[in-house]
C-alpha positions in Angstrom: 0.1 -0.2 0.1 1.1 3.5 -0.7 0.0 6.4 1.1 0.6 10.1 1.1 -0.3 13.5 2.6 0.6 16.8 1.1 -0.3 20.4 1.7 0.2 23.8 0.2 -1.1 27.5 0.4 -2.9 28.6 -2.7 -3.4 32.3 -2.9 -6.9 32.1 -4.0 -10.2 32.4 -2.2 -11.5 29.1 -0.8 -14.8 29.3 -3.0 -12.8 29.6 -6.0 -10.5 26.8 -5.4 -13.5 24.7 -4.3 -15.1 25.2 -7.6 -12.5 23.2 -9.2 -13.5 19.7 -7.4 -17.1 20.1 -8.9 -18.3 18.0 -11.9 -18.0 20.8 -14.4 -14.4 21.6 -13.8 -12.9 18.2 -12.8 -11.3 17.9 -16.3 -9.4 21.0 -15.5 -7.5 19.4 -12.5 -7.6 16.0 -14.0 -6.8 16.3 -17.7 -6.6 12.6 -18.2 -10.5 12.1 -17.3 -12.1 11.9 -20.5 -15.6 11.4 -19.0 -17.2 12.2 -15.7 -20.7 11.3 -15.6 -23.1 11.2 -12.4 -25.0 7.9 -12.2 -26.3 8.0 -8.5 -27.5 10.9 -6.2 -26.1 14.6 -6.7 -22.6 15.5 -6.8 -22.8 17.3 -3.3 -23.8 14.3 -1.4 -22.2 11.3 0.3 -23.1 8.3 -1.5 -22.8 10.0 -4.9 -21.4 7.9 -8.0 -19.8 8.8 -11.1 -18.8 6.7 -14.2 -15.2 8.0 -14.9 -13.2 7.2 -18.2 -9.6 8.0 -17.8 -6.9 7.7 -20.5 -3.6 6.5 -19.8 -1.6 6.3 -23.1 -3.7 4.4 -25.5 -5.9 2.6 -22.9 -9.1 3.9 -21.5 -10.1 2.7 -18.0 -13.8 2.9 -16.8 -14.6 2.6 -13.2 -17.0 4.1 -10.7 -16.1 6.8 -8.3 -18.1 6.8 -5.0 -18.2 9.9 -2.9 -17.4 8.8 1.0 -17.4 12.2 2.4 -18.4 15.7 1.6 -18.4 18.8 3.7 -19.0 22.6 2.3 -18.8 25.0 5.1 -17.7 28.6 4.7 -14.0 27.8 6.3 -13.7 24.2 5.3 -14.4 22.2 2.4 -13.7 18.3 2.2 -14.6 15.5 -0.3 -13.3 12.2 -0.3 -13.7 9.7 -3.1 -12.9 6.1 -3.6 -12.7 3.9 -6.6 -11.3 0.5 -7.9 -8.9 0.9 -11.1 -8.1 -2.0 -13.5 -9.6 -4.3 -10.9 -6.2 -4.2 -9.3 -6.0 -1.2 -7.4 -8.3 0.5 -4.7 -7.8 4.2 -4.6 -9.1 6.6 -1.9 -8.4 10.2 -2.4 -9.2 13.1 0.1 -9.2 16.8 -0.8 -9.5 19.4 2.1 -9.5 23.2 1.9 -9.2 25.5 4.8 -9.7 29.0 4.7 -6.7 31.1 5.9 -8.3 34.4 5.0 -10.1 35.9 2.1 -7.0 35.4 -0.4 -5.5 32.3 1.1 -6.6 28.6 1.0 -4.8 25.8 2.6 -5.2 22.7 0.2 -4.4 19.3 1.7 -4.3 16.3 -0.5 -4.2 12.8 0.9 -4.8 9.4 -0.5 -3.7 5.8 -0.7 -3.2 3.2 -3.3 -3.8 -0.4 -2.1 -3.5 -3.4 -4.4 -6.9 -5.6 -4.3 -5.4 -8.7 -5.7 -2.1 -10.4 -6.3 -1.3 -8.5 -9.3 -2.1 -5.2 -8.0 0.0 -5.8 -4.6 3.0 -7.0 -6.9 2.6 -4.1 -9.1 2.7 -1.7 -6.2 5.5 -3.6 -4.6 7.4 -3.1 -8.0 6.4 0.5 -8.5 8.5 3.2 -7.1 7.5 5.6 -4.4 9.3 8.4 -6.1 7.2 7.9 -9.4 3.9 8.1 -7.1 5.4 11.1 -5.3 5.7 12.9 -9.0 2.2 12.2 -9.8 1.1 13.7 -6.4 3.3 16.9 -6.9 2.0 17.3 -10.3 -1.8 17.1 -9.2 -0.8 19.7 -6.5 0.5 21.9 -9.0 -2.0 21.6 -11.3 -4.7 22.6 -8.7 -2.6 25.6 -7.8 -2.3 26.6 -11.5 -5.9 26.3 -12.4 -6.8 28.0 -9.2 -4.7 31.0 -10.1 -6.4 30.9 -13.5 -10.1 31.4 -12.5 
């Protein structure tokens, strides 16, 4: 299992940063997501499910993303999702935003990637923590960049 927790300060209002995590903007921060379709409940409640199509090279993976937690308070925003990728990895992601002031937001990105079968566990052991850290840092930078462009 691989786990991570990273945080950064974004020089943008919390509501603007939060808007990036809604369906209409998800492709801005996750450009490899080709489709993101709500199939159950609404996007702002626990238990919401989306069918997502993700491109990795020539392959397109389709999976169901479930919202496990959702909080939308003036000073704190939080969304936690989970999905199984390629029948091999269970991925849980958490996005938290904390209001520092009207123009600063603390962004906390946590997650874990767990092998759900022999193949998944073996691939995680063979993969490098360094390459996972690069993916995490790229996502953090993408969120910051897109927030500054709003």
